[in-house]
HTML snippet that shows the backbone in 3Dmol.js (N, CA, C, O; Angstrom):
<script src="https://3Dmol.org/build/3Dmol-min.js"></script>
<div id="view" style="width:600px;height:400px;position:relative"></div>
<script>
const pdb = `
ATOM      1  N   MET A   1      85.393 -49.805  54.309  1.00  0.00           N
ATOM      2  CA  MET A   1      84.389 -50.918  54.864  1.00  0.00           C
ATOM      3  C   MET A   1      84.083 -51.062  53.271  1.00  0.00           C
ATOM      4  O   MET A   1      83.906 -50.274  52.343  1.00  0.00           O
ATOM      5  N   PRO A   2      84.115 -52.527  53.442  1.00  0.00           N
ATOM      6  CA  PRO A   2      83.773 -53.341  52.300  1.00  0.00           C
ATOM      7  C   PRO A   2      82.520 -52.992  51.688  1.00  0.00           C
ATOM      8  O   PRO A   2      81.810 -52.348  52.460  1.00  0.00           O
ATOM      9  N   ASP A   3      81.877 -53.256  50.262  1.00  0.00           N
ATOM     10  CA  ASP A   3      80.375 -53.156  50.079  1.00  0.00           C
ATOM     11  C   ASP A   3      79.887 -54.456  50.447  1.00  0.00           C
ATOM     12  O   ASP A   3      80.502 -55.522  50.465  1.00  0.00           O
ATOM     13  N   SER A   4      78.555 -54.184  50.769  1.00  0.00           N
ATOM     14  CA  SER A   4      77.740 -55.048  51.471  1.00  0.00           C
ATOM     15  C   SER A   4      76.931 -55.912  49.899  1.00  0.00           C
ATOM     16  O   SER A   4      76.706 -55.495  48.763  1.00  0.00           O
ATOM     17  N   PRO A   5      76.706 -57.177  50.549  1.00  0.00           N
ATOM     18  CA  PRO A   5      76.157 -57.647  48.981  1.00  0.00           C
ATOM     19  C   PRO A   5      74.891 -57.107  48.369  1.00  0.00           C
ATOM     20  O   PRO A   5      74.792 -57.408  47.180  1.00  0.00           O
ATOM     21  N   SER A   6      74.068 -56.518  48.766  1.00  0.00           N
ATOM     22  CA  SER A   6      73.226 -55.732  48.196  1.00  0.00           C
ATOM     23  C   SER A   6      74.029 -54.648  47.312  1.00  0.00           C
ATOM     24  O   SER A   6      74.022 -54.583  46.082  1.00  0.00           O
ATOM     25  N   ASP A   7      74.572 -53.991  48.016  1.00  0.00           N
ATOM     26  CA  ASP A   7      75.483 -52.661  47.089  1.00  0.00           C
ATOM     27  C   ASP A   7      76.363 -52.990  45.719  1.00  0.00           C
ATOM     28  O   ASP A   7      76.697 -52.272  44.777  1.00  0.00           O
ATOM     29  N   SER A   8      76.595 -54.420  46.029  1.00  0.00           N
ATOM     30  CA  SER A   8      77.183 -54.989  44.382  1.00  0.00           C
ATOM     31  C   SER A   8      76.648 -55.583  43.858  1.00  0.00           C
ATOM     32  O   SER A   8      77.232 -56.191  42.962  1.00  0.00           O
ATOM     33  N   GLU A   9      75.319 -55.795  44.036  1.00  0.00           N
ATOM     34  CA  GLU A   9      74.339 -56.411  43.258  1.00  0.00           C
ATOM     35  C   GLU A   9      73.765 -55.324  42.519  1.00  0.00           C
ATOM     36  O   GLU A   9      73.307 -55.440  41.382  1.00  0.00           O
ATOM     37  N   ASN A  10      73.814 -53.819  43.469  1.00  0.00           N
ATOM     38  CA  ASN A  10      73.083 -52.724  42.855  1.00  0.00           C
ATOM     39  C   ASN A  10      74.002 -52.534  41.832  1.00  0.00           C
ATOM     40  O   ASN A  10      73.678 -52.676  40.652  1.00  0.00           O
ATOM     41  N   ASN A  11      75.555 -52.105  42.322  1.00  0.00           N
ATOM     42  CA  ASN A  11      76.421 -51.972  40.774  1.00  0.00           C
ATOM     43  C   ASN A  11      76.351 -52.408  39.707  1.00  0.00           C
ATOM     44  O   ASN A  11      76.414 -51.733  38.680  1.00  0.00           O
ATOM     45  N   PHE A  12      76.134 -54.216  39.796  1.00  0.00           N
ATOM     46  CA  PHE A  12      75.863 -54.744  38.572  1.00  0.00           C
ATOM     47  C   PHE A  12      74.676 -54.310  37.996  1.00  0.00           C
ATOM     48  O   PHE A  12      74.677 -53.709  36.921  1.00  0.00           O
ATOM     49  N   THR A  13      73.706 -54.551  38.590  1.00  0.00           N
ATOM     50  CA  THR A  13      72.608 -53.725  37.891  1.00  0.00           C
ATOM     51  C   THR A  13      72.331 -53.027  37.474  1.00  0.00           C
ATOM     52  O   THR A  13      71.319 -52.984  36.774  1.00  0.00           O
ATOM     53  N   LYS A  14      73.386 -51.777  37.776  1.00  0.00           N
ATOM     54  CA  LYS A  14      73.383 -50.759  37.099  1.00  0.00           C
ATOM     55  C   LYS A  14      74.722 -50.917  35.973  1.00  0.00           C
ATOM     56  O   LYS A  14      75.123 -49.759  35.857  1.00  0.00           O
ATOM     57  N   ASN A  15      75.252 -51.462  35.438  1.00  0.00           N
ATOM     58  CA  ASN A  15      76.531 -51.436  34.737  1.00  0.00           C
ATOM     59  C   ASN A  15      76.003 -52.451  33.773  1.00  0.00           C
ATOM     60  O   ASN A  15      76.260 -52.362  32.573  1.00  0.00           O
ATOM     61  N   LYS A  16      75.126 -53.607  34.368  1.00  0.00           N
ATOM     62  CA  LYS A  16      74.059 -54.150  33.098  1.00  0.00           C
ATOM     63  C   LYS A  16      73.454 -53.672  32.292  1.00  0.00           C
ATOM     64  O   LYS A  16      73.390 -53.923  31.089  1.00  0.00           O
ATOM     65  N   LEU A  17      72.661 -52.497  33.268  1.00  0.00           N
ATOM     66  CA  LEU A  17      71.688 -51.764  32.556  1.00  0.00           C
ATOM     67  C   LEU A  17      72.440 -50.758  31.573  1.00  0.00           C
ATOM     68  O   LEU A  17      71.792 -50.323  30.620  1.00  0.00           O
ATOM     69  N   SER A  18      73.918 -50.316  31.762  1.00  0.00           N
ATOM     70  CA  SER A  18      74.325 -49.215  31.123  1.00  0.00           C
ATOM     71  C   SER A  18      74.679 -49.985  30.164  1.00  0.00           C
ATOM     72  O   SER A  18      74.357 -49.513  29.074  1.00  0.00           O
ATOM     73  N   SER A  19      75.348 -51.235  30.092  1.00  0.00           N
ATOM     74  CA  SER A  19      75.462 -51.821  29.122  1.00  0.00           C
ATOM     75  C   SER A  19      74.640 -52.010  27.996  1.00  0.00           C
ATOM     76  O   SER A  19      74.985 -51.738  26.846  1.00  0.00           O
ATOM     77  N   LEU A  20      73.130 -52.656  28.456  1.00  0.00           N
ATOM     78  CA  LEU A  20      71.957 -52.970  27.353  1.00  0.00           C
ATOM     79  C   LEU A  20      71.915 -51.212  26.796  1.00  0.00           C
ATOM     80  O   LEU A  20      71.686 -51.241  25.587  1.00  0.00           O
ATOM     81  N   GLU A  21      72.030 -50.050  27.186  1.00  0.00           N
ATOM     82  CA  GLU A  21      71.385 -48.735  27.211  1.00  0.00           C
ATOM     83  C   GLU A  21      72.487 -48.645  25.961  1.00  0.00           C
ATOM     84  O   GLU A  21      72.042 -48.655  24.813  1.00  0.00           O
ATOM     85  N   GLN A  22      73.726 -48.570  26.153  1.00  0.00           N
ATOM     86  CA  GLN A  22      74.629 -48.517  24.893  1.00  0.00           C
ATOM     87  C   GLN A  22      74.335 -49.248  23.623  1.00  0.00           C
ATOM     88  O   GLN A  22      74.321 -48.757  22.494  1.00  0.00           O
ATOM     89  N   VAL A  23      74.079 -50.611  23.993  1.00  0.00           N
ATOM     90  CA  VAL A  23      73.614 -52.176  23.015  1.00  0.00           C
ATOM     91  C   VAL A  23      72.604 -50.822  22.005  1.00  0.00           C
ATOM     92  O   VAL A  23      72.710 -50.060  21.044  1.00  0.00           O
ATOM     93  N   SER A  24      71.891 -51.152  22.807  1.00  0.00           N
ATOM     94  CA  SER A  24      70.734 -50.630  22.308  1.00  0.00           C
ATOM     95  C   SER A  24      70.370 -49.553  21.393  1.00  0.00           C
ATOM     96  O   SER A  24      69.583 -49.626  20.450  1.00  0.00           O
ATOM     97  N   LYS A  25      71.413 -47.988  22.008  1.00  0.00           N
ATOM     98  CA  LYS A  25      71.900 -47.094  21.210  1.00  0.00           C
ATOM     99  C   LYS A  25      72.638 -47.477  19.693  1.00  0.00           C
ATOM    100  O   LYS A  25      72.500 -47.004  18.565  1.00  0.00           O
ATOM    101  N   ALA A  26      73.390 -48.449  20.193  1.00  0.00           N
ATOM    102  CA  ALA A  26      74.520 -48.385  19.293  1.00  0.00           C
ATOM    103  C   ALA A  26      73.804 -49.078  18.174  1.00  0.00           C
ATOM    104  O   ALA A  26      74.362 -49.055  17.077  1.00  0.00           O
ATOM    105  N   SER A  27      72.428 -49.809  18.308  1.00  0.00           N
ATOM    106  CA  SER A  27      71.519 -50.447  16.968  1.00  0.00           C
ATOM    107  C   SER A  27      70.520 -49.468  16.249  1.00  0.00           C
ATOM    108  O   SER A  27      69.986 -49.570  15.145  1.00  0.00           O
ATOM    109  N   LEU A  28      70.410 -48.286  17.405  1.00  0.00           N
ATOM    110  CA  LEU A  28      69.676 -47.702  16.703  1.00  0.00           C
ATOM    111  C   LEU A  28      70.233 -46.242  15.987  1.00  0.00           C
ATOM    112  O   LEU A  28      69.520 -45.315  15.603  1.00  0.00           O
ATOM    113  N   THR A  29      71.384 -46.310  15.942  1.00  0.00           N
ATOM    114  CA  THR A  29      72.652 -45.328  14.489  1.00  0.00           C
ATOM    115  C   THR A  29      72.458 -46.116  13.966  1.00  0.00           C
ATOM    116  O   THR A  29      71.998 -47.229  14.221  1.00  0.00           O
ATOM    117  N   GLU A  30      73.094 -45.202  12.379  1.00  0.00           N
ATOM    118  CA  GLU A  30      72.362 -45.499  10.882  1.00  0.00           C
ATOM    119  C   GLU A  30      74.212 -45.914  10.900  1.00  0.00           C
ATOM    120  O   GLU A  30      74.956 -45.385  11.725  1.00  0.00           O
ATOM    121  N   ALA A  31      74.664 -46.811   9.968  1.00  0.00           N
ATOM    122  CA  ALA A  31      75.517 -46.967   9.859  1.00  0.00           C
ATOM    123  C   ALA A  31      76.132 -46.269   8.929  1.00  0.00           C
ATOM    124  O   ALA A  31      75.480 -46.239   7.885  1.00  0.00           O
ATOM    125  N   LYS A  32      77.272 -45.611   8.887  1.00  0.00           N
ATOM    126  CA  LYS A  32      78.038 -44.774   7.837  1.00  0.00           C
ATOM    127  C   LYS A  32      79.307 -45.873   7.404  1.00  0.00           C
ATOM    128  O   LYS A  32      79.766 -46.857   7.984  1.00  0.00           O
ATOM    129  N   TRP A  33      79.648 -45.178   6.044  1.00  0.00           N
ATOM    130  CA  TRP A  33      80.966 -45.331   5.725  1.00  0.00           C
ATOM    131  C   TRP A  33      81.956 -44.184   5.784  1.00  0.00           C
ATOM    132  O   TRP A  33      81.751 -42.976   5.667  1.00  0.00           O
ATOM    133  N   ILE A  34      83.105 -44.871   6.000  1.00  0.00           N
ATOM    134  CA  ILE A  34      83.955 -43.783   6.593  1.00  0.00           C
ATOM    135  C   ILE A  34      85.053 -43.739   5.818  1.00  0.00           C
ATOM    136  O   ILE A  34      85.505 -44.884   5.810  1.00  0.00           O
ATOM    137  N   ASP A  35      86.017 -42.725   4.878  1.00  0.00           N
ATOM    138  CA  ASP A  35      87.013 -42.690   4.061  1.00  0.00           C
ATOM    139  C   ASP A  35      88.371 -42.783   4.832  1.00  0.00           C
ATOM    140  O   ASP A  35      88.359 -43.246   5.972  1.00  0.00           O
ATOM    141  N   ASN A  36      89.300 -42.451   4.380  1.00  0.00           N
ATOM    142  CA  ASN A  36      90.730 -42.666   5.339  1.00  0.00           C
ATOM    143  C   ASN A  36      90.673 -41.240   5.882  1.00  0.00           C
ATOM    144  O   ASN A  36      91.112 -41.170   7.029  1.00  0.00           O
ATOM    145  N   SER A  37      90.294 -40.210   5.421  1.00  0.00           N
ATOM    146  CA  SER A  37      90.324 -39.053   6.223  1.00  0.00           C
ATOM    147  C   SER A  37      89.366 -38.896   6.948  1.00  0.00           C
ATOM    148  O   SER A  37      89.252 -37.714   7.272  1.00  0.00           O
ATOM    149  N   GLY A  38      88.618 -39.536   7.358  1.00  0.00           N
ATOM    150  CA  GLY A  38      87.725 -39.712   8.531  1.00  0.00           C
ATOM    151  C   GLY A  38      86.393 -38.994   8.226  1.00  0.00           C
ATOM    152  O   GLY A  38      85.611 -38.682   9.124  1.00  0.00           O
ATOM    153  N   GLU A  39      86.185 -38.760   6.997  1.00  0.00           N
ATOM    154  CA  GLU A  39      84.544 -38.242   6.991  1.00  0.00           C
ATOM    155  C   GLU A  39      83.808 -39.074   5.611  1.00  0.00           C
ATOM    156  O   GLU A  39      84.361 -39.587   4.639  1.00  0.00           O
ATOM    157  N   ALA A  40      82.274 -38.971   5.979  1.00  0.00           N
ATOM    158  CA  ALA A  40      81.548 -39.584   5.518  1.00  0.00           C
ATOM    159  C   ALA A  40      81.246 -40.166   4.518  1.00  0.00           C
ATOM    160  O   ALA A  40      80.583 -39.369   3.854  1.00  0.00           O
ATOM    161  N   VAL A  41      81.354 -41.300   3.885  1.00  0.00           N
ATOM    162  CA  VAL A  41      80.876 -41.469   1.831  1.00  0.00           C
ATOM    163  C   VAL A  41      79.437 -41.570   1.796  1.00  0.00           C
ATOM    164  O   VAL A  41      78.775 -42.344   2.487  1.00  0.00           O
ATOM    165  N   GLU A  42      79.010 -40.784   0.991  1.00  0.00           N
ATOM    166  CA  GLU A  42      77.499 -40.501   0.606  1.00  0.00           C
ATOM    167  C   GLU A  42      77.111 -41.931  -0.244  1.00  0.00           C
ATOM    168  O   GLU A  42      76.211 -42.715   0.057  1.00  0.00           O
ATOM    169  N   LYS A  43      78.194 -42.057  -1.565  1.00  0.00           N
ATOM    170  CA  LYS A  43      77.583 -42.956  -2.074  1.00  0.00           C
ATOM    171  C   LYS A  43      78.915 -44.224  -2.473  1.00  0.00           C
ATOM    172  O   LYS A  43      79.931 -44.024  -3.138  1.00  0.00           O
ATOM    173  N   VAL A  44      78.600 -45.132  -2.006  1.00  0.00           N
ATOM    174  CA  VAL A  44      79.578 -46.727  -2.263  1.00  0.00           C
ATOM    175  C   VAL A  44      79.646 -47.290  -3.322  1.00  0.00           C
ATOM    176  O   VAL A  44      78.569 -47.842  -3.545  1.00  0.00           O
ATOM    177  N   PHE A  45      80.324 -47.436  -4.068  1.00  0.00           N
ATOM    178  CA  PHE A  45      80.332 -48.210  -5.831  1.00  0.00           C
ATOM    179  C   PHE A  45      79.602 -49.684  -5.177  1.00  0.00           C
ATOM    180  O   PHE A  45      80.069 -50.159  -4.141  1.00  0.00           O
ATOM    181  N   GLY A  46      78.508 -50.298  -5.832  1.00  0.00           N
ATOM    182  CA  GLY A  46      77.776 -50.979  -5.721  1.00  0.00           C
ATOM    183  C   GLY A  46      76.965 -51.887  -4.286  1.00  0.00           C
ATOM    184  O   GLY A  46      76.694 -53.072  -4.094  1.00  0.00           O
ATOM    185  N   PHE A  47      76.785 -50.633  -3.492  1.00  0.00           N
ATOM    186  CA  PHE A  47      76.445 -51.102  -2.129  1.00  0.00           C
ATOM    187  C   PHE A  47      75.169 -49.727  -2.218  1.00  0.00           C
ATOM    188  O   PHE A  47      75.281 -48.606  -1.722  1.00  0.00           O
ATOM    189  N   ASN A  48      74.134 -50.215  -2.919  1.00  0.00           N
ATOM    190  CA  ASN A  48      72.688 -49.281  -2.506  1.00  0.00           C
ATOM    191  C   ASN A  48      71.673 -50.447  -2.381  1.00  0.00           C
ATOM    192  O   ASN A  48      71.870 -51.656  -2.501  1.00  0.00           O
ATOM    193  N   GLN A  49      70.431 -49.700  -2.082  1.00  0.00           N
ATOM    194  CA  GLN A  49      69.653 -50.622  -1.898  1.00  0.00           C
ATOM    195  C   GLN A  49      69.108 -51.606  -2.887  1.00  0.00           C
ATOM    196  O   GLN A  49      69.001 -52.832  -2.842  1.00  0.00           O
ATOM    197  N   ASN A  50      68.806 -50.744  -3.762  1.00  0.00           N
ATOM    198  CA  ASN A  50      68.770 -51.641  -5.200  1.00  0.00           C
ATOM    199  C   ASN A  50      69.694 -53.021  -5.016  1.00  0.00           C
ATOM    200  O   ASN A  50      69.270 -54.019  -4.434  1.00  0.00           O
ATOM    201  N   ALA A  51      71.300 -52.892  -5.730  1.00  0.00           N
ATOM    202  CA  ALA A  51      71.359 -53.825  -5.638  1.00  0.00           C
ATOM    203  C   ALA A  51      71.543 -54.634  -4.543  1.00  0.00           C
ATOM    204  O   ALA A  51      71.781 -55.803  -4.847  1.00  0.00           O
ATOM    205  N   GLU A  52      71.504 -54.341  -3.116  1.00  0.00           N
ATOM    206  CA  GLU A  52      71.263 -55.249  -2.278  1.00  0.00           C
ATOM    207  C   GLU A  52      69.953 -56.232  -2.354  1.00  0.00           C
ATOM    208  O   GLU A  52      69.954 -57.431  -2.074  1.00  0.00           O
ATOM    209  N   LEU A  53      68.879 -55.483  -2.780  1.00  0.00           N
ATOM    210  CA  LEU A  53      67.461 -56.046  -3.222  1.00  0.00           C
ATOM    211  C   LEU A  53      67.830 -57.112  -4.131  1.00  0.00           C
ATOM    212  O   LEU A  53      67.578 -58.266  -3.786  1.00  0.00           O
ATOM    213  N   VAL A  54      68.243 -56.949  -4.949  1.00  0.00           N
ATOM    214  CA  VAL A  54      68.782 -57.793  -6.362  1.00  0.00           C
ATOM    215  C   VAL A  54      69.539 -58.942  -6.115  1.00  0.00           C
ATOM    216  O   VAL A  54      69.381 -60.060  -6.605  1.00  0.00           O
ATOM    217  N   ASN A  55      70.669 -58.429  -5.026  1.00  0.00           N
ATOM    218  CA  ASN A  55      71.257 -59.847  -5.028  1.00  0.00           C
ATOM    219  C   ASN A  55      70.616 -61.241  -3.546  1.00  0.00           C
ATOM    220  O   ASN A  55      71.035 -62.354  -3.228  1.00  0.00           O
ATOM    221  N   GLY A  56      69.790 -60.607  -3.181  1.00  0.00           N
ATOM    222  CA  GLY A  56      69.016 -60.513  -2.095  1.00  0.00           C
ATOM    223  C   GLY A  56      68.107 -61.894  -2.635  1.00  0.00           C
ATOM    224  O   GLY A  56      68.095 -63.074  -2.286  1.00  0.00           O
ATOM    225  N   ARG A  57      67.437 -61.179  -3.566  1.00  0.00           N
ATOM    226  CA  ARG A  57      66.803 -62.267  -4.308  1.00  0.00           C
ATOM    227  C   ARG A  57      67.211 -63.054  -5.227  1.00  0.00           C
ATOM    228  O   ARG A  57      66.459 -64.005  -5.438  1.00  0.00           O
ATOM    229  N   ALA A  58      68.609 -62.964  -6.166  1.00  0.00           N
ATOM    230  CA  ALA A  58      69.628 -63.508  -6.319  1.00  0.00           C
ATOM    231  C   ALA A  58      69.702 -64.555  -5.445  1.00  0.00           C
ATOM    232  O   ALA A  58      69.792 -65.671  -5.957  1.00  0.00           O
ATOM    233  N   ALA A  59      69.693 -64.501  -4.656  1.00  0.00           N
ATOM    234  CA  ALA A  59      70.536 -65.580  -3.508  1.00  0.00           C
ATOM    235  C   ALA A  59      69.091 -67.224  -3.343  1.00  0.00           C
ATOM    236  O   ALA A  59      69.063 -68.455  -3.377  1.00  0.00           O
ATOM    237  N   MET A  60      68.216 -66.089  -3.175  1.00  0.00           N
ATOM    238  CA  MET A  60      66.887 -67.222  -2.765  1.00  0.00           C
ATOM    239  C   MET A  60      66.575 -67.713  -3.533  1.00  0.00           C
ATOM    240  O   MET A  60      66.031 -68.801  -3.344  1.00  0.00           O
ATOM    241  N   PHE A  61      66.727 -67.223  -4.793  1.00  0.00           N
ATOM    242  CA  PHE A  61      66.728 -68.092  -6.434  1.00  0.00           C
ATOM    243  C   PHE A  61      67.164 -69.292  -6.215  1.00  0.00           C
ATOM    244  O   PHE A  61      66.520 -70.235  -5.755  1.00  0.00           O
ATOM    245  N   GLY A  62      68.671 -69.261  -6.663  1.00  0.00           N
ATOM    246  CA  GLY A  62      69.348 -69.526  -6.374  1.00  0.00           C
ATOM    247  C   GLY A  62      69.411 -70.952  -5.452  1.00  0.00           C
ATOM    248  O   GLY A  62      69.811 -71.989  -5.980  1.00  0.00           O
ATOM    249  N   PHE A  63      68.975 -70.916  -4.006  1.00  0.00           N
ATOM    250  CA  PHE A  63      68.744 -72.066  -3.035  1.00  0.00           C
ATOM    251  C   PHE A  63      67.283 -72.560  -3.763  1.00  0.00           C
ATOM    252  O   PHE A  63      67.075 -73.635  -4.325  1.00  0.00           O
ATOM    253  N   LEU A  64      66.610 -71.750  -3.624  1.00  0.00           N
ATOM    254  CA  LEU A  64      65.314 -72.473  -4.353  1.00  0.00           C
ATOM    255  C   LEU A  64      65.904 -73.629  -5.273  1.00  0.00           C
ATOM    256  O   LEU A  64      65.877 -74.799  -4.891  1.00  0.00           O
ATOM    257  N   MET A  65      66.446 -73.249  -6.521  1.00  0.00           N
ATOM    258  CA  MET A  65      66.967 -73.873  -7.647  1.00  0.00           C
ATOM    259  C   MET A  65      67.770 -75.040  -7.049  1.00  0.00           C
ATOM    260  O   MET A  65      67.693 -76.100  -7.670  1.00  0.00           O
ATOM    261  N   LEU A  66      68.413 -75.015  -6.107  1.00  0.00           N
ATOM    262  CA  LEU A  66      69.330 -76.255  -5.310  1.00  0.00           C
ATOM    263  C   LEU A  66      68.497 -77.125  -4.555  1.00  0.00           C
ATOM    264  O   LEU A  66      68.554 -78.352  -4.473  1.00  0.00           O
ATOM    265  N   VAL A  67      67.665 -76.273  -3.981  1.00  0.00           N
ATOM    266  CA  VAL A  67      66.785 -77.589  -3.552  1.00  0.00           C
ATOM    267  C   VAL A  67      65.744 -78.422  -4.522  1.00  0.00           C
ATOM    268  O   VAL A  67      65.437 -79.580  -4.237  1.00  0.00           O
ATOM    269  N   ILE A  68      65.404 -77.988  -5.279  1.00  0.00           N
ATOM    270  CA  ILE A  68      64.746 -78.095  -6.423  1.00  0.00           C
ATOM    271  C   ILE A  68      65.593 -79.304  -6.973  1.00  0.00           C
ATOM    272  O   ILE A  68      65.105 -80.433  -7.031  1.00  0.00           O
ATOM    273  N   THR A  69      67.033 -78.993  -7.423  1.00  0.00           N
ATOM    274  CA  THR A  69      67.663 -80.019  -7.978  1.00  0.00           C
ATOM    275  C   THR A  69      67.935 -81.253  -7.143  1.00  0.00           C
ATOM    276  O   THR A  69      68.172 -82.330  -7.690  1.00  0.00           O
ATOM    277  N   GLU A  70      67.907 -81.127  -5.947  1.00  0.00           N
ATOM    278  CA  GLU A  70      68.337 -81.786  -5.003  1.00  0.00           C
ATOM    279  C   GLU A  70      67.200 -83.467  -4.930  1.00  0.00           C
ATOM    280  O   GLU A  70      67.374 -84.685  -4.952  1.00  0.00           O
ATOM    281  N   ILE A  71      65.805 -82.255  -4.817  1.00  0.00           N
ATOM    282  CA  ILE A  71      64.379 -82.977  -4.990  1.00  0.00           C
ATOM    283  C   ILE A  71      64.480 -83.923  -6.055  1.00  0.00           C
ATOM    284  O   ILE A  71      64.292 -85.131  -5.915  1.00  0.00           O
ATOM    285  N   VAL A  72      64.812 -83.290  -7.236  1.00  0.00           N
ATOM    286  CA  VAL A  72      64.567 -83.759  -8.709  1.00  0.00           C
ATOM    287  C   VAL A  72      65.497 -85.191  -8.956  1.00  0.00           C
ATOM    288  O   VAL A  72      64.888 -86.121  -9.485  1.00  0.00           O
ATOM    289  N   PHE A  73      66.774 -85.384  -8.640  1.00  0.00           N
ATOM    290  CA  PHE A  73      67.478 -86.232  -8.697  1.00  0.00           C
ATOM    291  C   PHE A  73      68.039 -86.685  -7.318  1.00  0.00           C
ATOM    292  O   PHE A  73      69.255 -86.809  -7.171  1.00  0.00           O
ATOM    293  N   GLY A  74      67.019 -86.976  -6.137  1.00  0.00           N
ATOM    294  CA  GLY A  74      67.247 -88.136  -5.193  1.00  0.00           C
ATOM    295  C   GLY A  74      67.942 -87.948  -4.247  1.00  0.00           C
ATOM    296  O   GLY A  74      67.869 -88.655  -3.243  1.00  0.00           O
ATOM    297  N   GLY A  75      69.009 -86.650  -4.411  1.00  0.00           N
ATOM    298  CA  GLY A  75      69.975 -86.607  -3.718  1.00  0.00           C
ATOM    299  C   GLY A  75      70.999 -87.022  -4.007  1.00  0.00           C
ATOM    300  O   GLY A  75      71.747 -87.417  -3.112  1.00  0.00           O
ATOM    301  N   GLN A  76      71.375 -87.076  -5.300  1.00  0.00           N
ATOM    302  CA  GLN A  76      72.771 -88.045  -5.934  1.00  0.00           C
ATOM    303  C   GLN A  76      73.447 -86.300  -6.405  1.00  0.00           C
ATOM    304  O   GLN A  76      72.744 -85.298  -6.267  1.00  0.00           O
ATOM    305  N   ALA A  77      75.061 -86.238  -7.018  1.00  0.00           N
ATOM    306  CA  ALA A  77      75.426 -85.642  -7.242  1.00  0.00           C
ATOM    307  C   ALA A  77      74.682 -85.018  -8.506  1.00  0.00           C
ATOM    308  O   ALA A  77      73.937 -85.756  -9.151  1.00  0.00           O
ATOM    309  N   THR A  78      74.830 -83.875  -8.833  1.00  0.00           N
ATOM    310  CA  THR A  78      73.838 -83.287 -10.225  1.00  0.00           C
ATOM    311  C   THR A  78      74.788 -83.637 -11.224  1.00  0.00           C
ATOM    312  O   THR A  78      74.438 -84.336 -12.175  1.00  0.00           O
ATOM    313  N   THR A  79      75.958 -83.221 -11.106  1.00  0.00           N
ATOM    314  CA  THR A  79      77.059 -83.670 -12.265  1.00  0.00           C
ATOM    315  C   THR A  79      76.780 -85.292 -12.536  1.00  0.00           C
ATOM    316  O   THR A  79      76.711 -85.734 -13.683  1.00  0.00           O
ATOM    317  N   HIS A  80      76.662 -85.939 -11.621  1.00  0.00           N
ATOM    318  CA  HIS A  80      76.266 -87.659 -12.034  1.00  0.00           C
ATOM    319  C   HIS A  80      75.430 -87.983 -12.287  1.00  0.00           C
ATOM    320  O   HIS A  80      75.420 -89.083 -12.840  1.00  0.00           O
ATOM    321  N   SER A  81      73.823 -87.103 -12.016  1.00  0.00           N
ATOM    322  CA  SER A  81      72.518 -87.335 -12.579  1.00  0.00           C
ATOM    323  C   SER A  81      72.889 -86.952 -14.112  1.00  0.00           C
ATOM    324  O   SER A  81      72.874 -87.684 -15.102  1.00  0.00           O
ATOM    325  N   ILE A  82      73.226 -85.577 -14.002  1.00  0.00           N
ATOM    326  CA  ILE A  82      73.055 -84.947 -15.462  1.00  0.00           C
ATOM    327  C   ILE A  82      74.393 -86.135 -16.597  1.00  0.00           C
ATOM    328  O   ILE A  82      74.102 -86.991 -17.432  1.00  0.00           O
ATOM    329  N   PHE A  83      75.431 -85.791 -16.246  1.00  0.00           N
ATOM    330  CA  PHE A  83      77.076 -86.174 -16.885  1.00  0.00           C
ATOM    331  C   PHE A  83      77.228 -87.432 -17.042  1.00  0.00           C
ATOM    332  O   PHE A  83      77.482 -87.933 -18.137  1.00  0.00           O
ATOM    333  N   GLY A  84      77.063 -88.217 -15.752  1.00  0.00           N
ATOM    334  CA  GLY A  84      77.419 -89.212 -16.005  1.00  0.00           C
ATOM    335  C   GLY A  84      78.540 -89.283 -14.879  1.00  0.00           C
ATOM    336  O   GLY A  84      78.886 -90.322 -14.318  1.00  0.00           O
ATOM    337  N   ILE A  85      79.201 -87.643 -14.567  1.00  0.00           N
ATOM    338  CA  ILE A  85      80.565 -87.681 -14.329  1.00  0.00           C
ATOM    339  C   ILE A  85      80.062 -87.686 -12.444  1.00  0.00           C
ATOM    340  O   ILE A  85      79.072 -87.419 -11.763  1.00  0.00           O
ATOM    341  N   GLY A  86      81.648 -88.233 -12.235  1.00  0.00           N
ATOM    342  CA  GLY A  86      81.289 -89.038 -10.697  1.00  0.00           C
ATOM    343  C   GLY A  86      81.028 -89.745 -10.350  1.00  0.00           C
ATOM    344  O   GLY A  86      80.931 -89.833  -9.126  1.00  0.00           O
TER     345      GLY A  86
END
`;
const viewer = $3Dmol.createViewer("view");
viewer.addModel(pdb, "pdb");
viewer.setStyle({}, {cartoon: {color: "spectrum"}});
viewer.zoomTo();
viewer.render();
</script>
């Protein structure tokens, strides 16, 4: 006997909820580096909390300098404004 519309809606809702549960569980688990032998790597060169913090701040500073440069030179190319090139 074919499923009634309410049964298929219930199955869809159950599948949707289980997918959401899987996504939420995956987002709560901590990401780990795994080497070729399948073991977790504790220390990875360059990828630590301090390096990420410095990299983020350097990127924000660089973006701020770009915005200030664009404002100061009125949107013209910086090479043209400073060096007369372009």
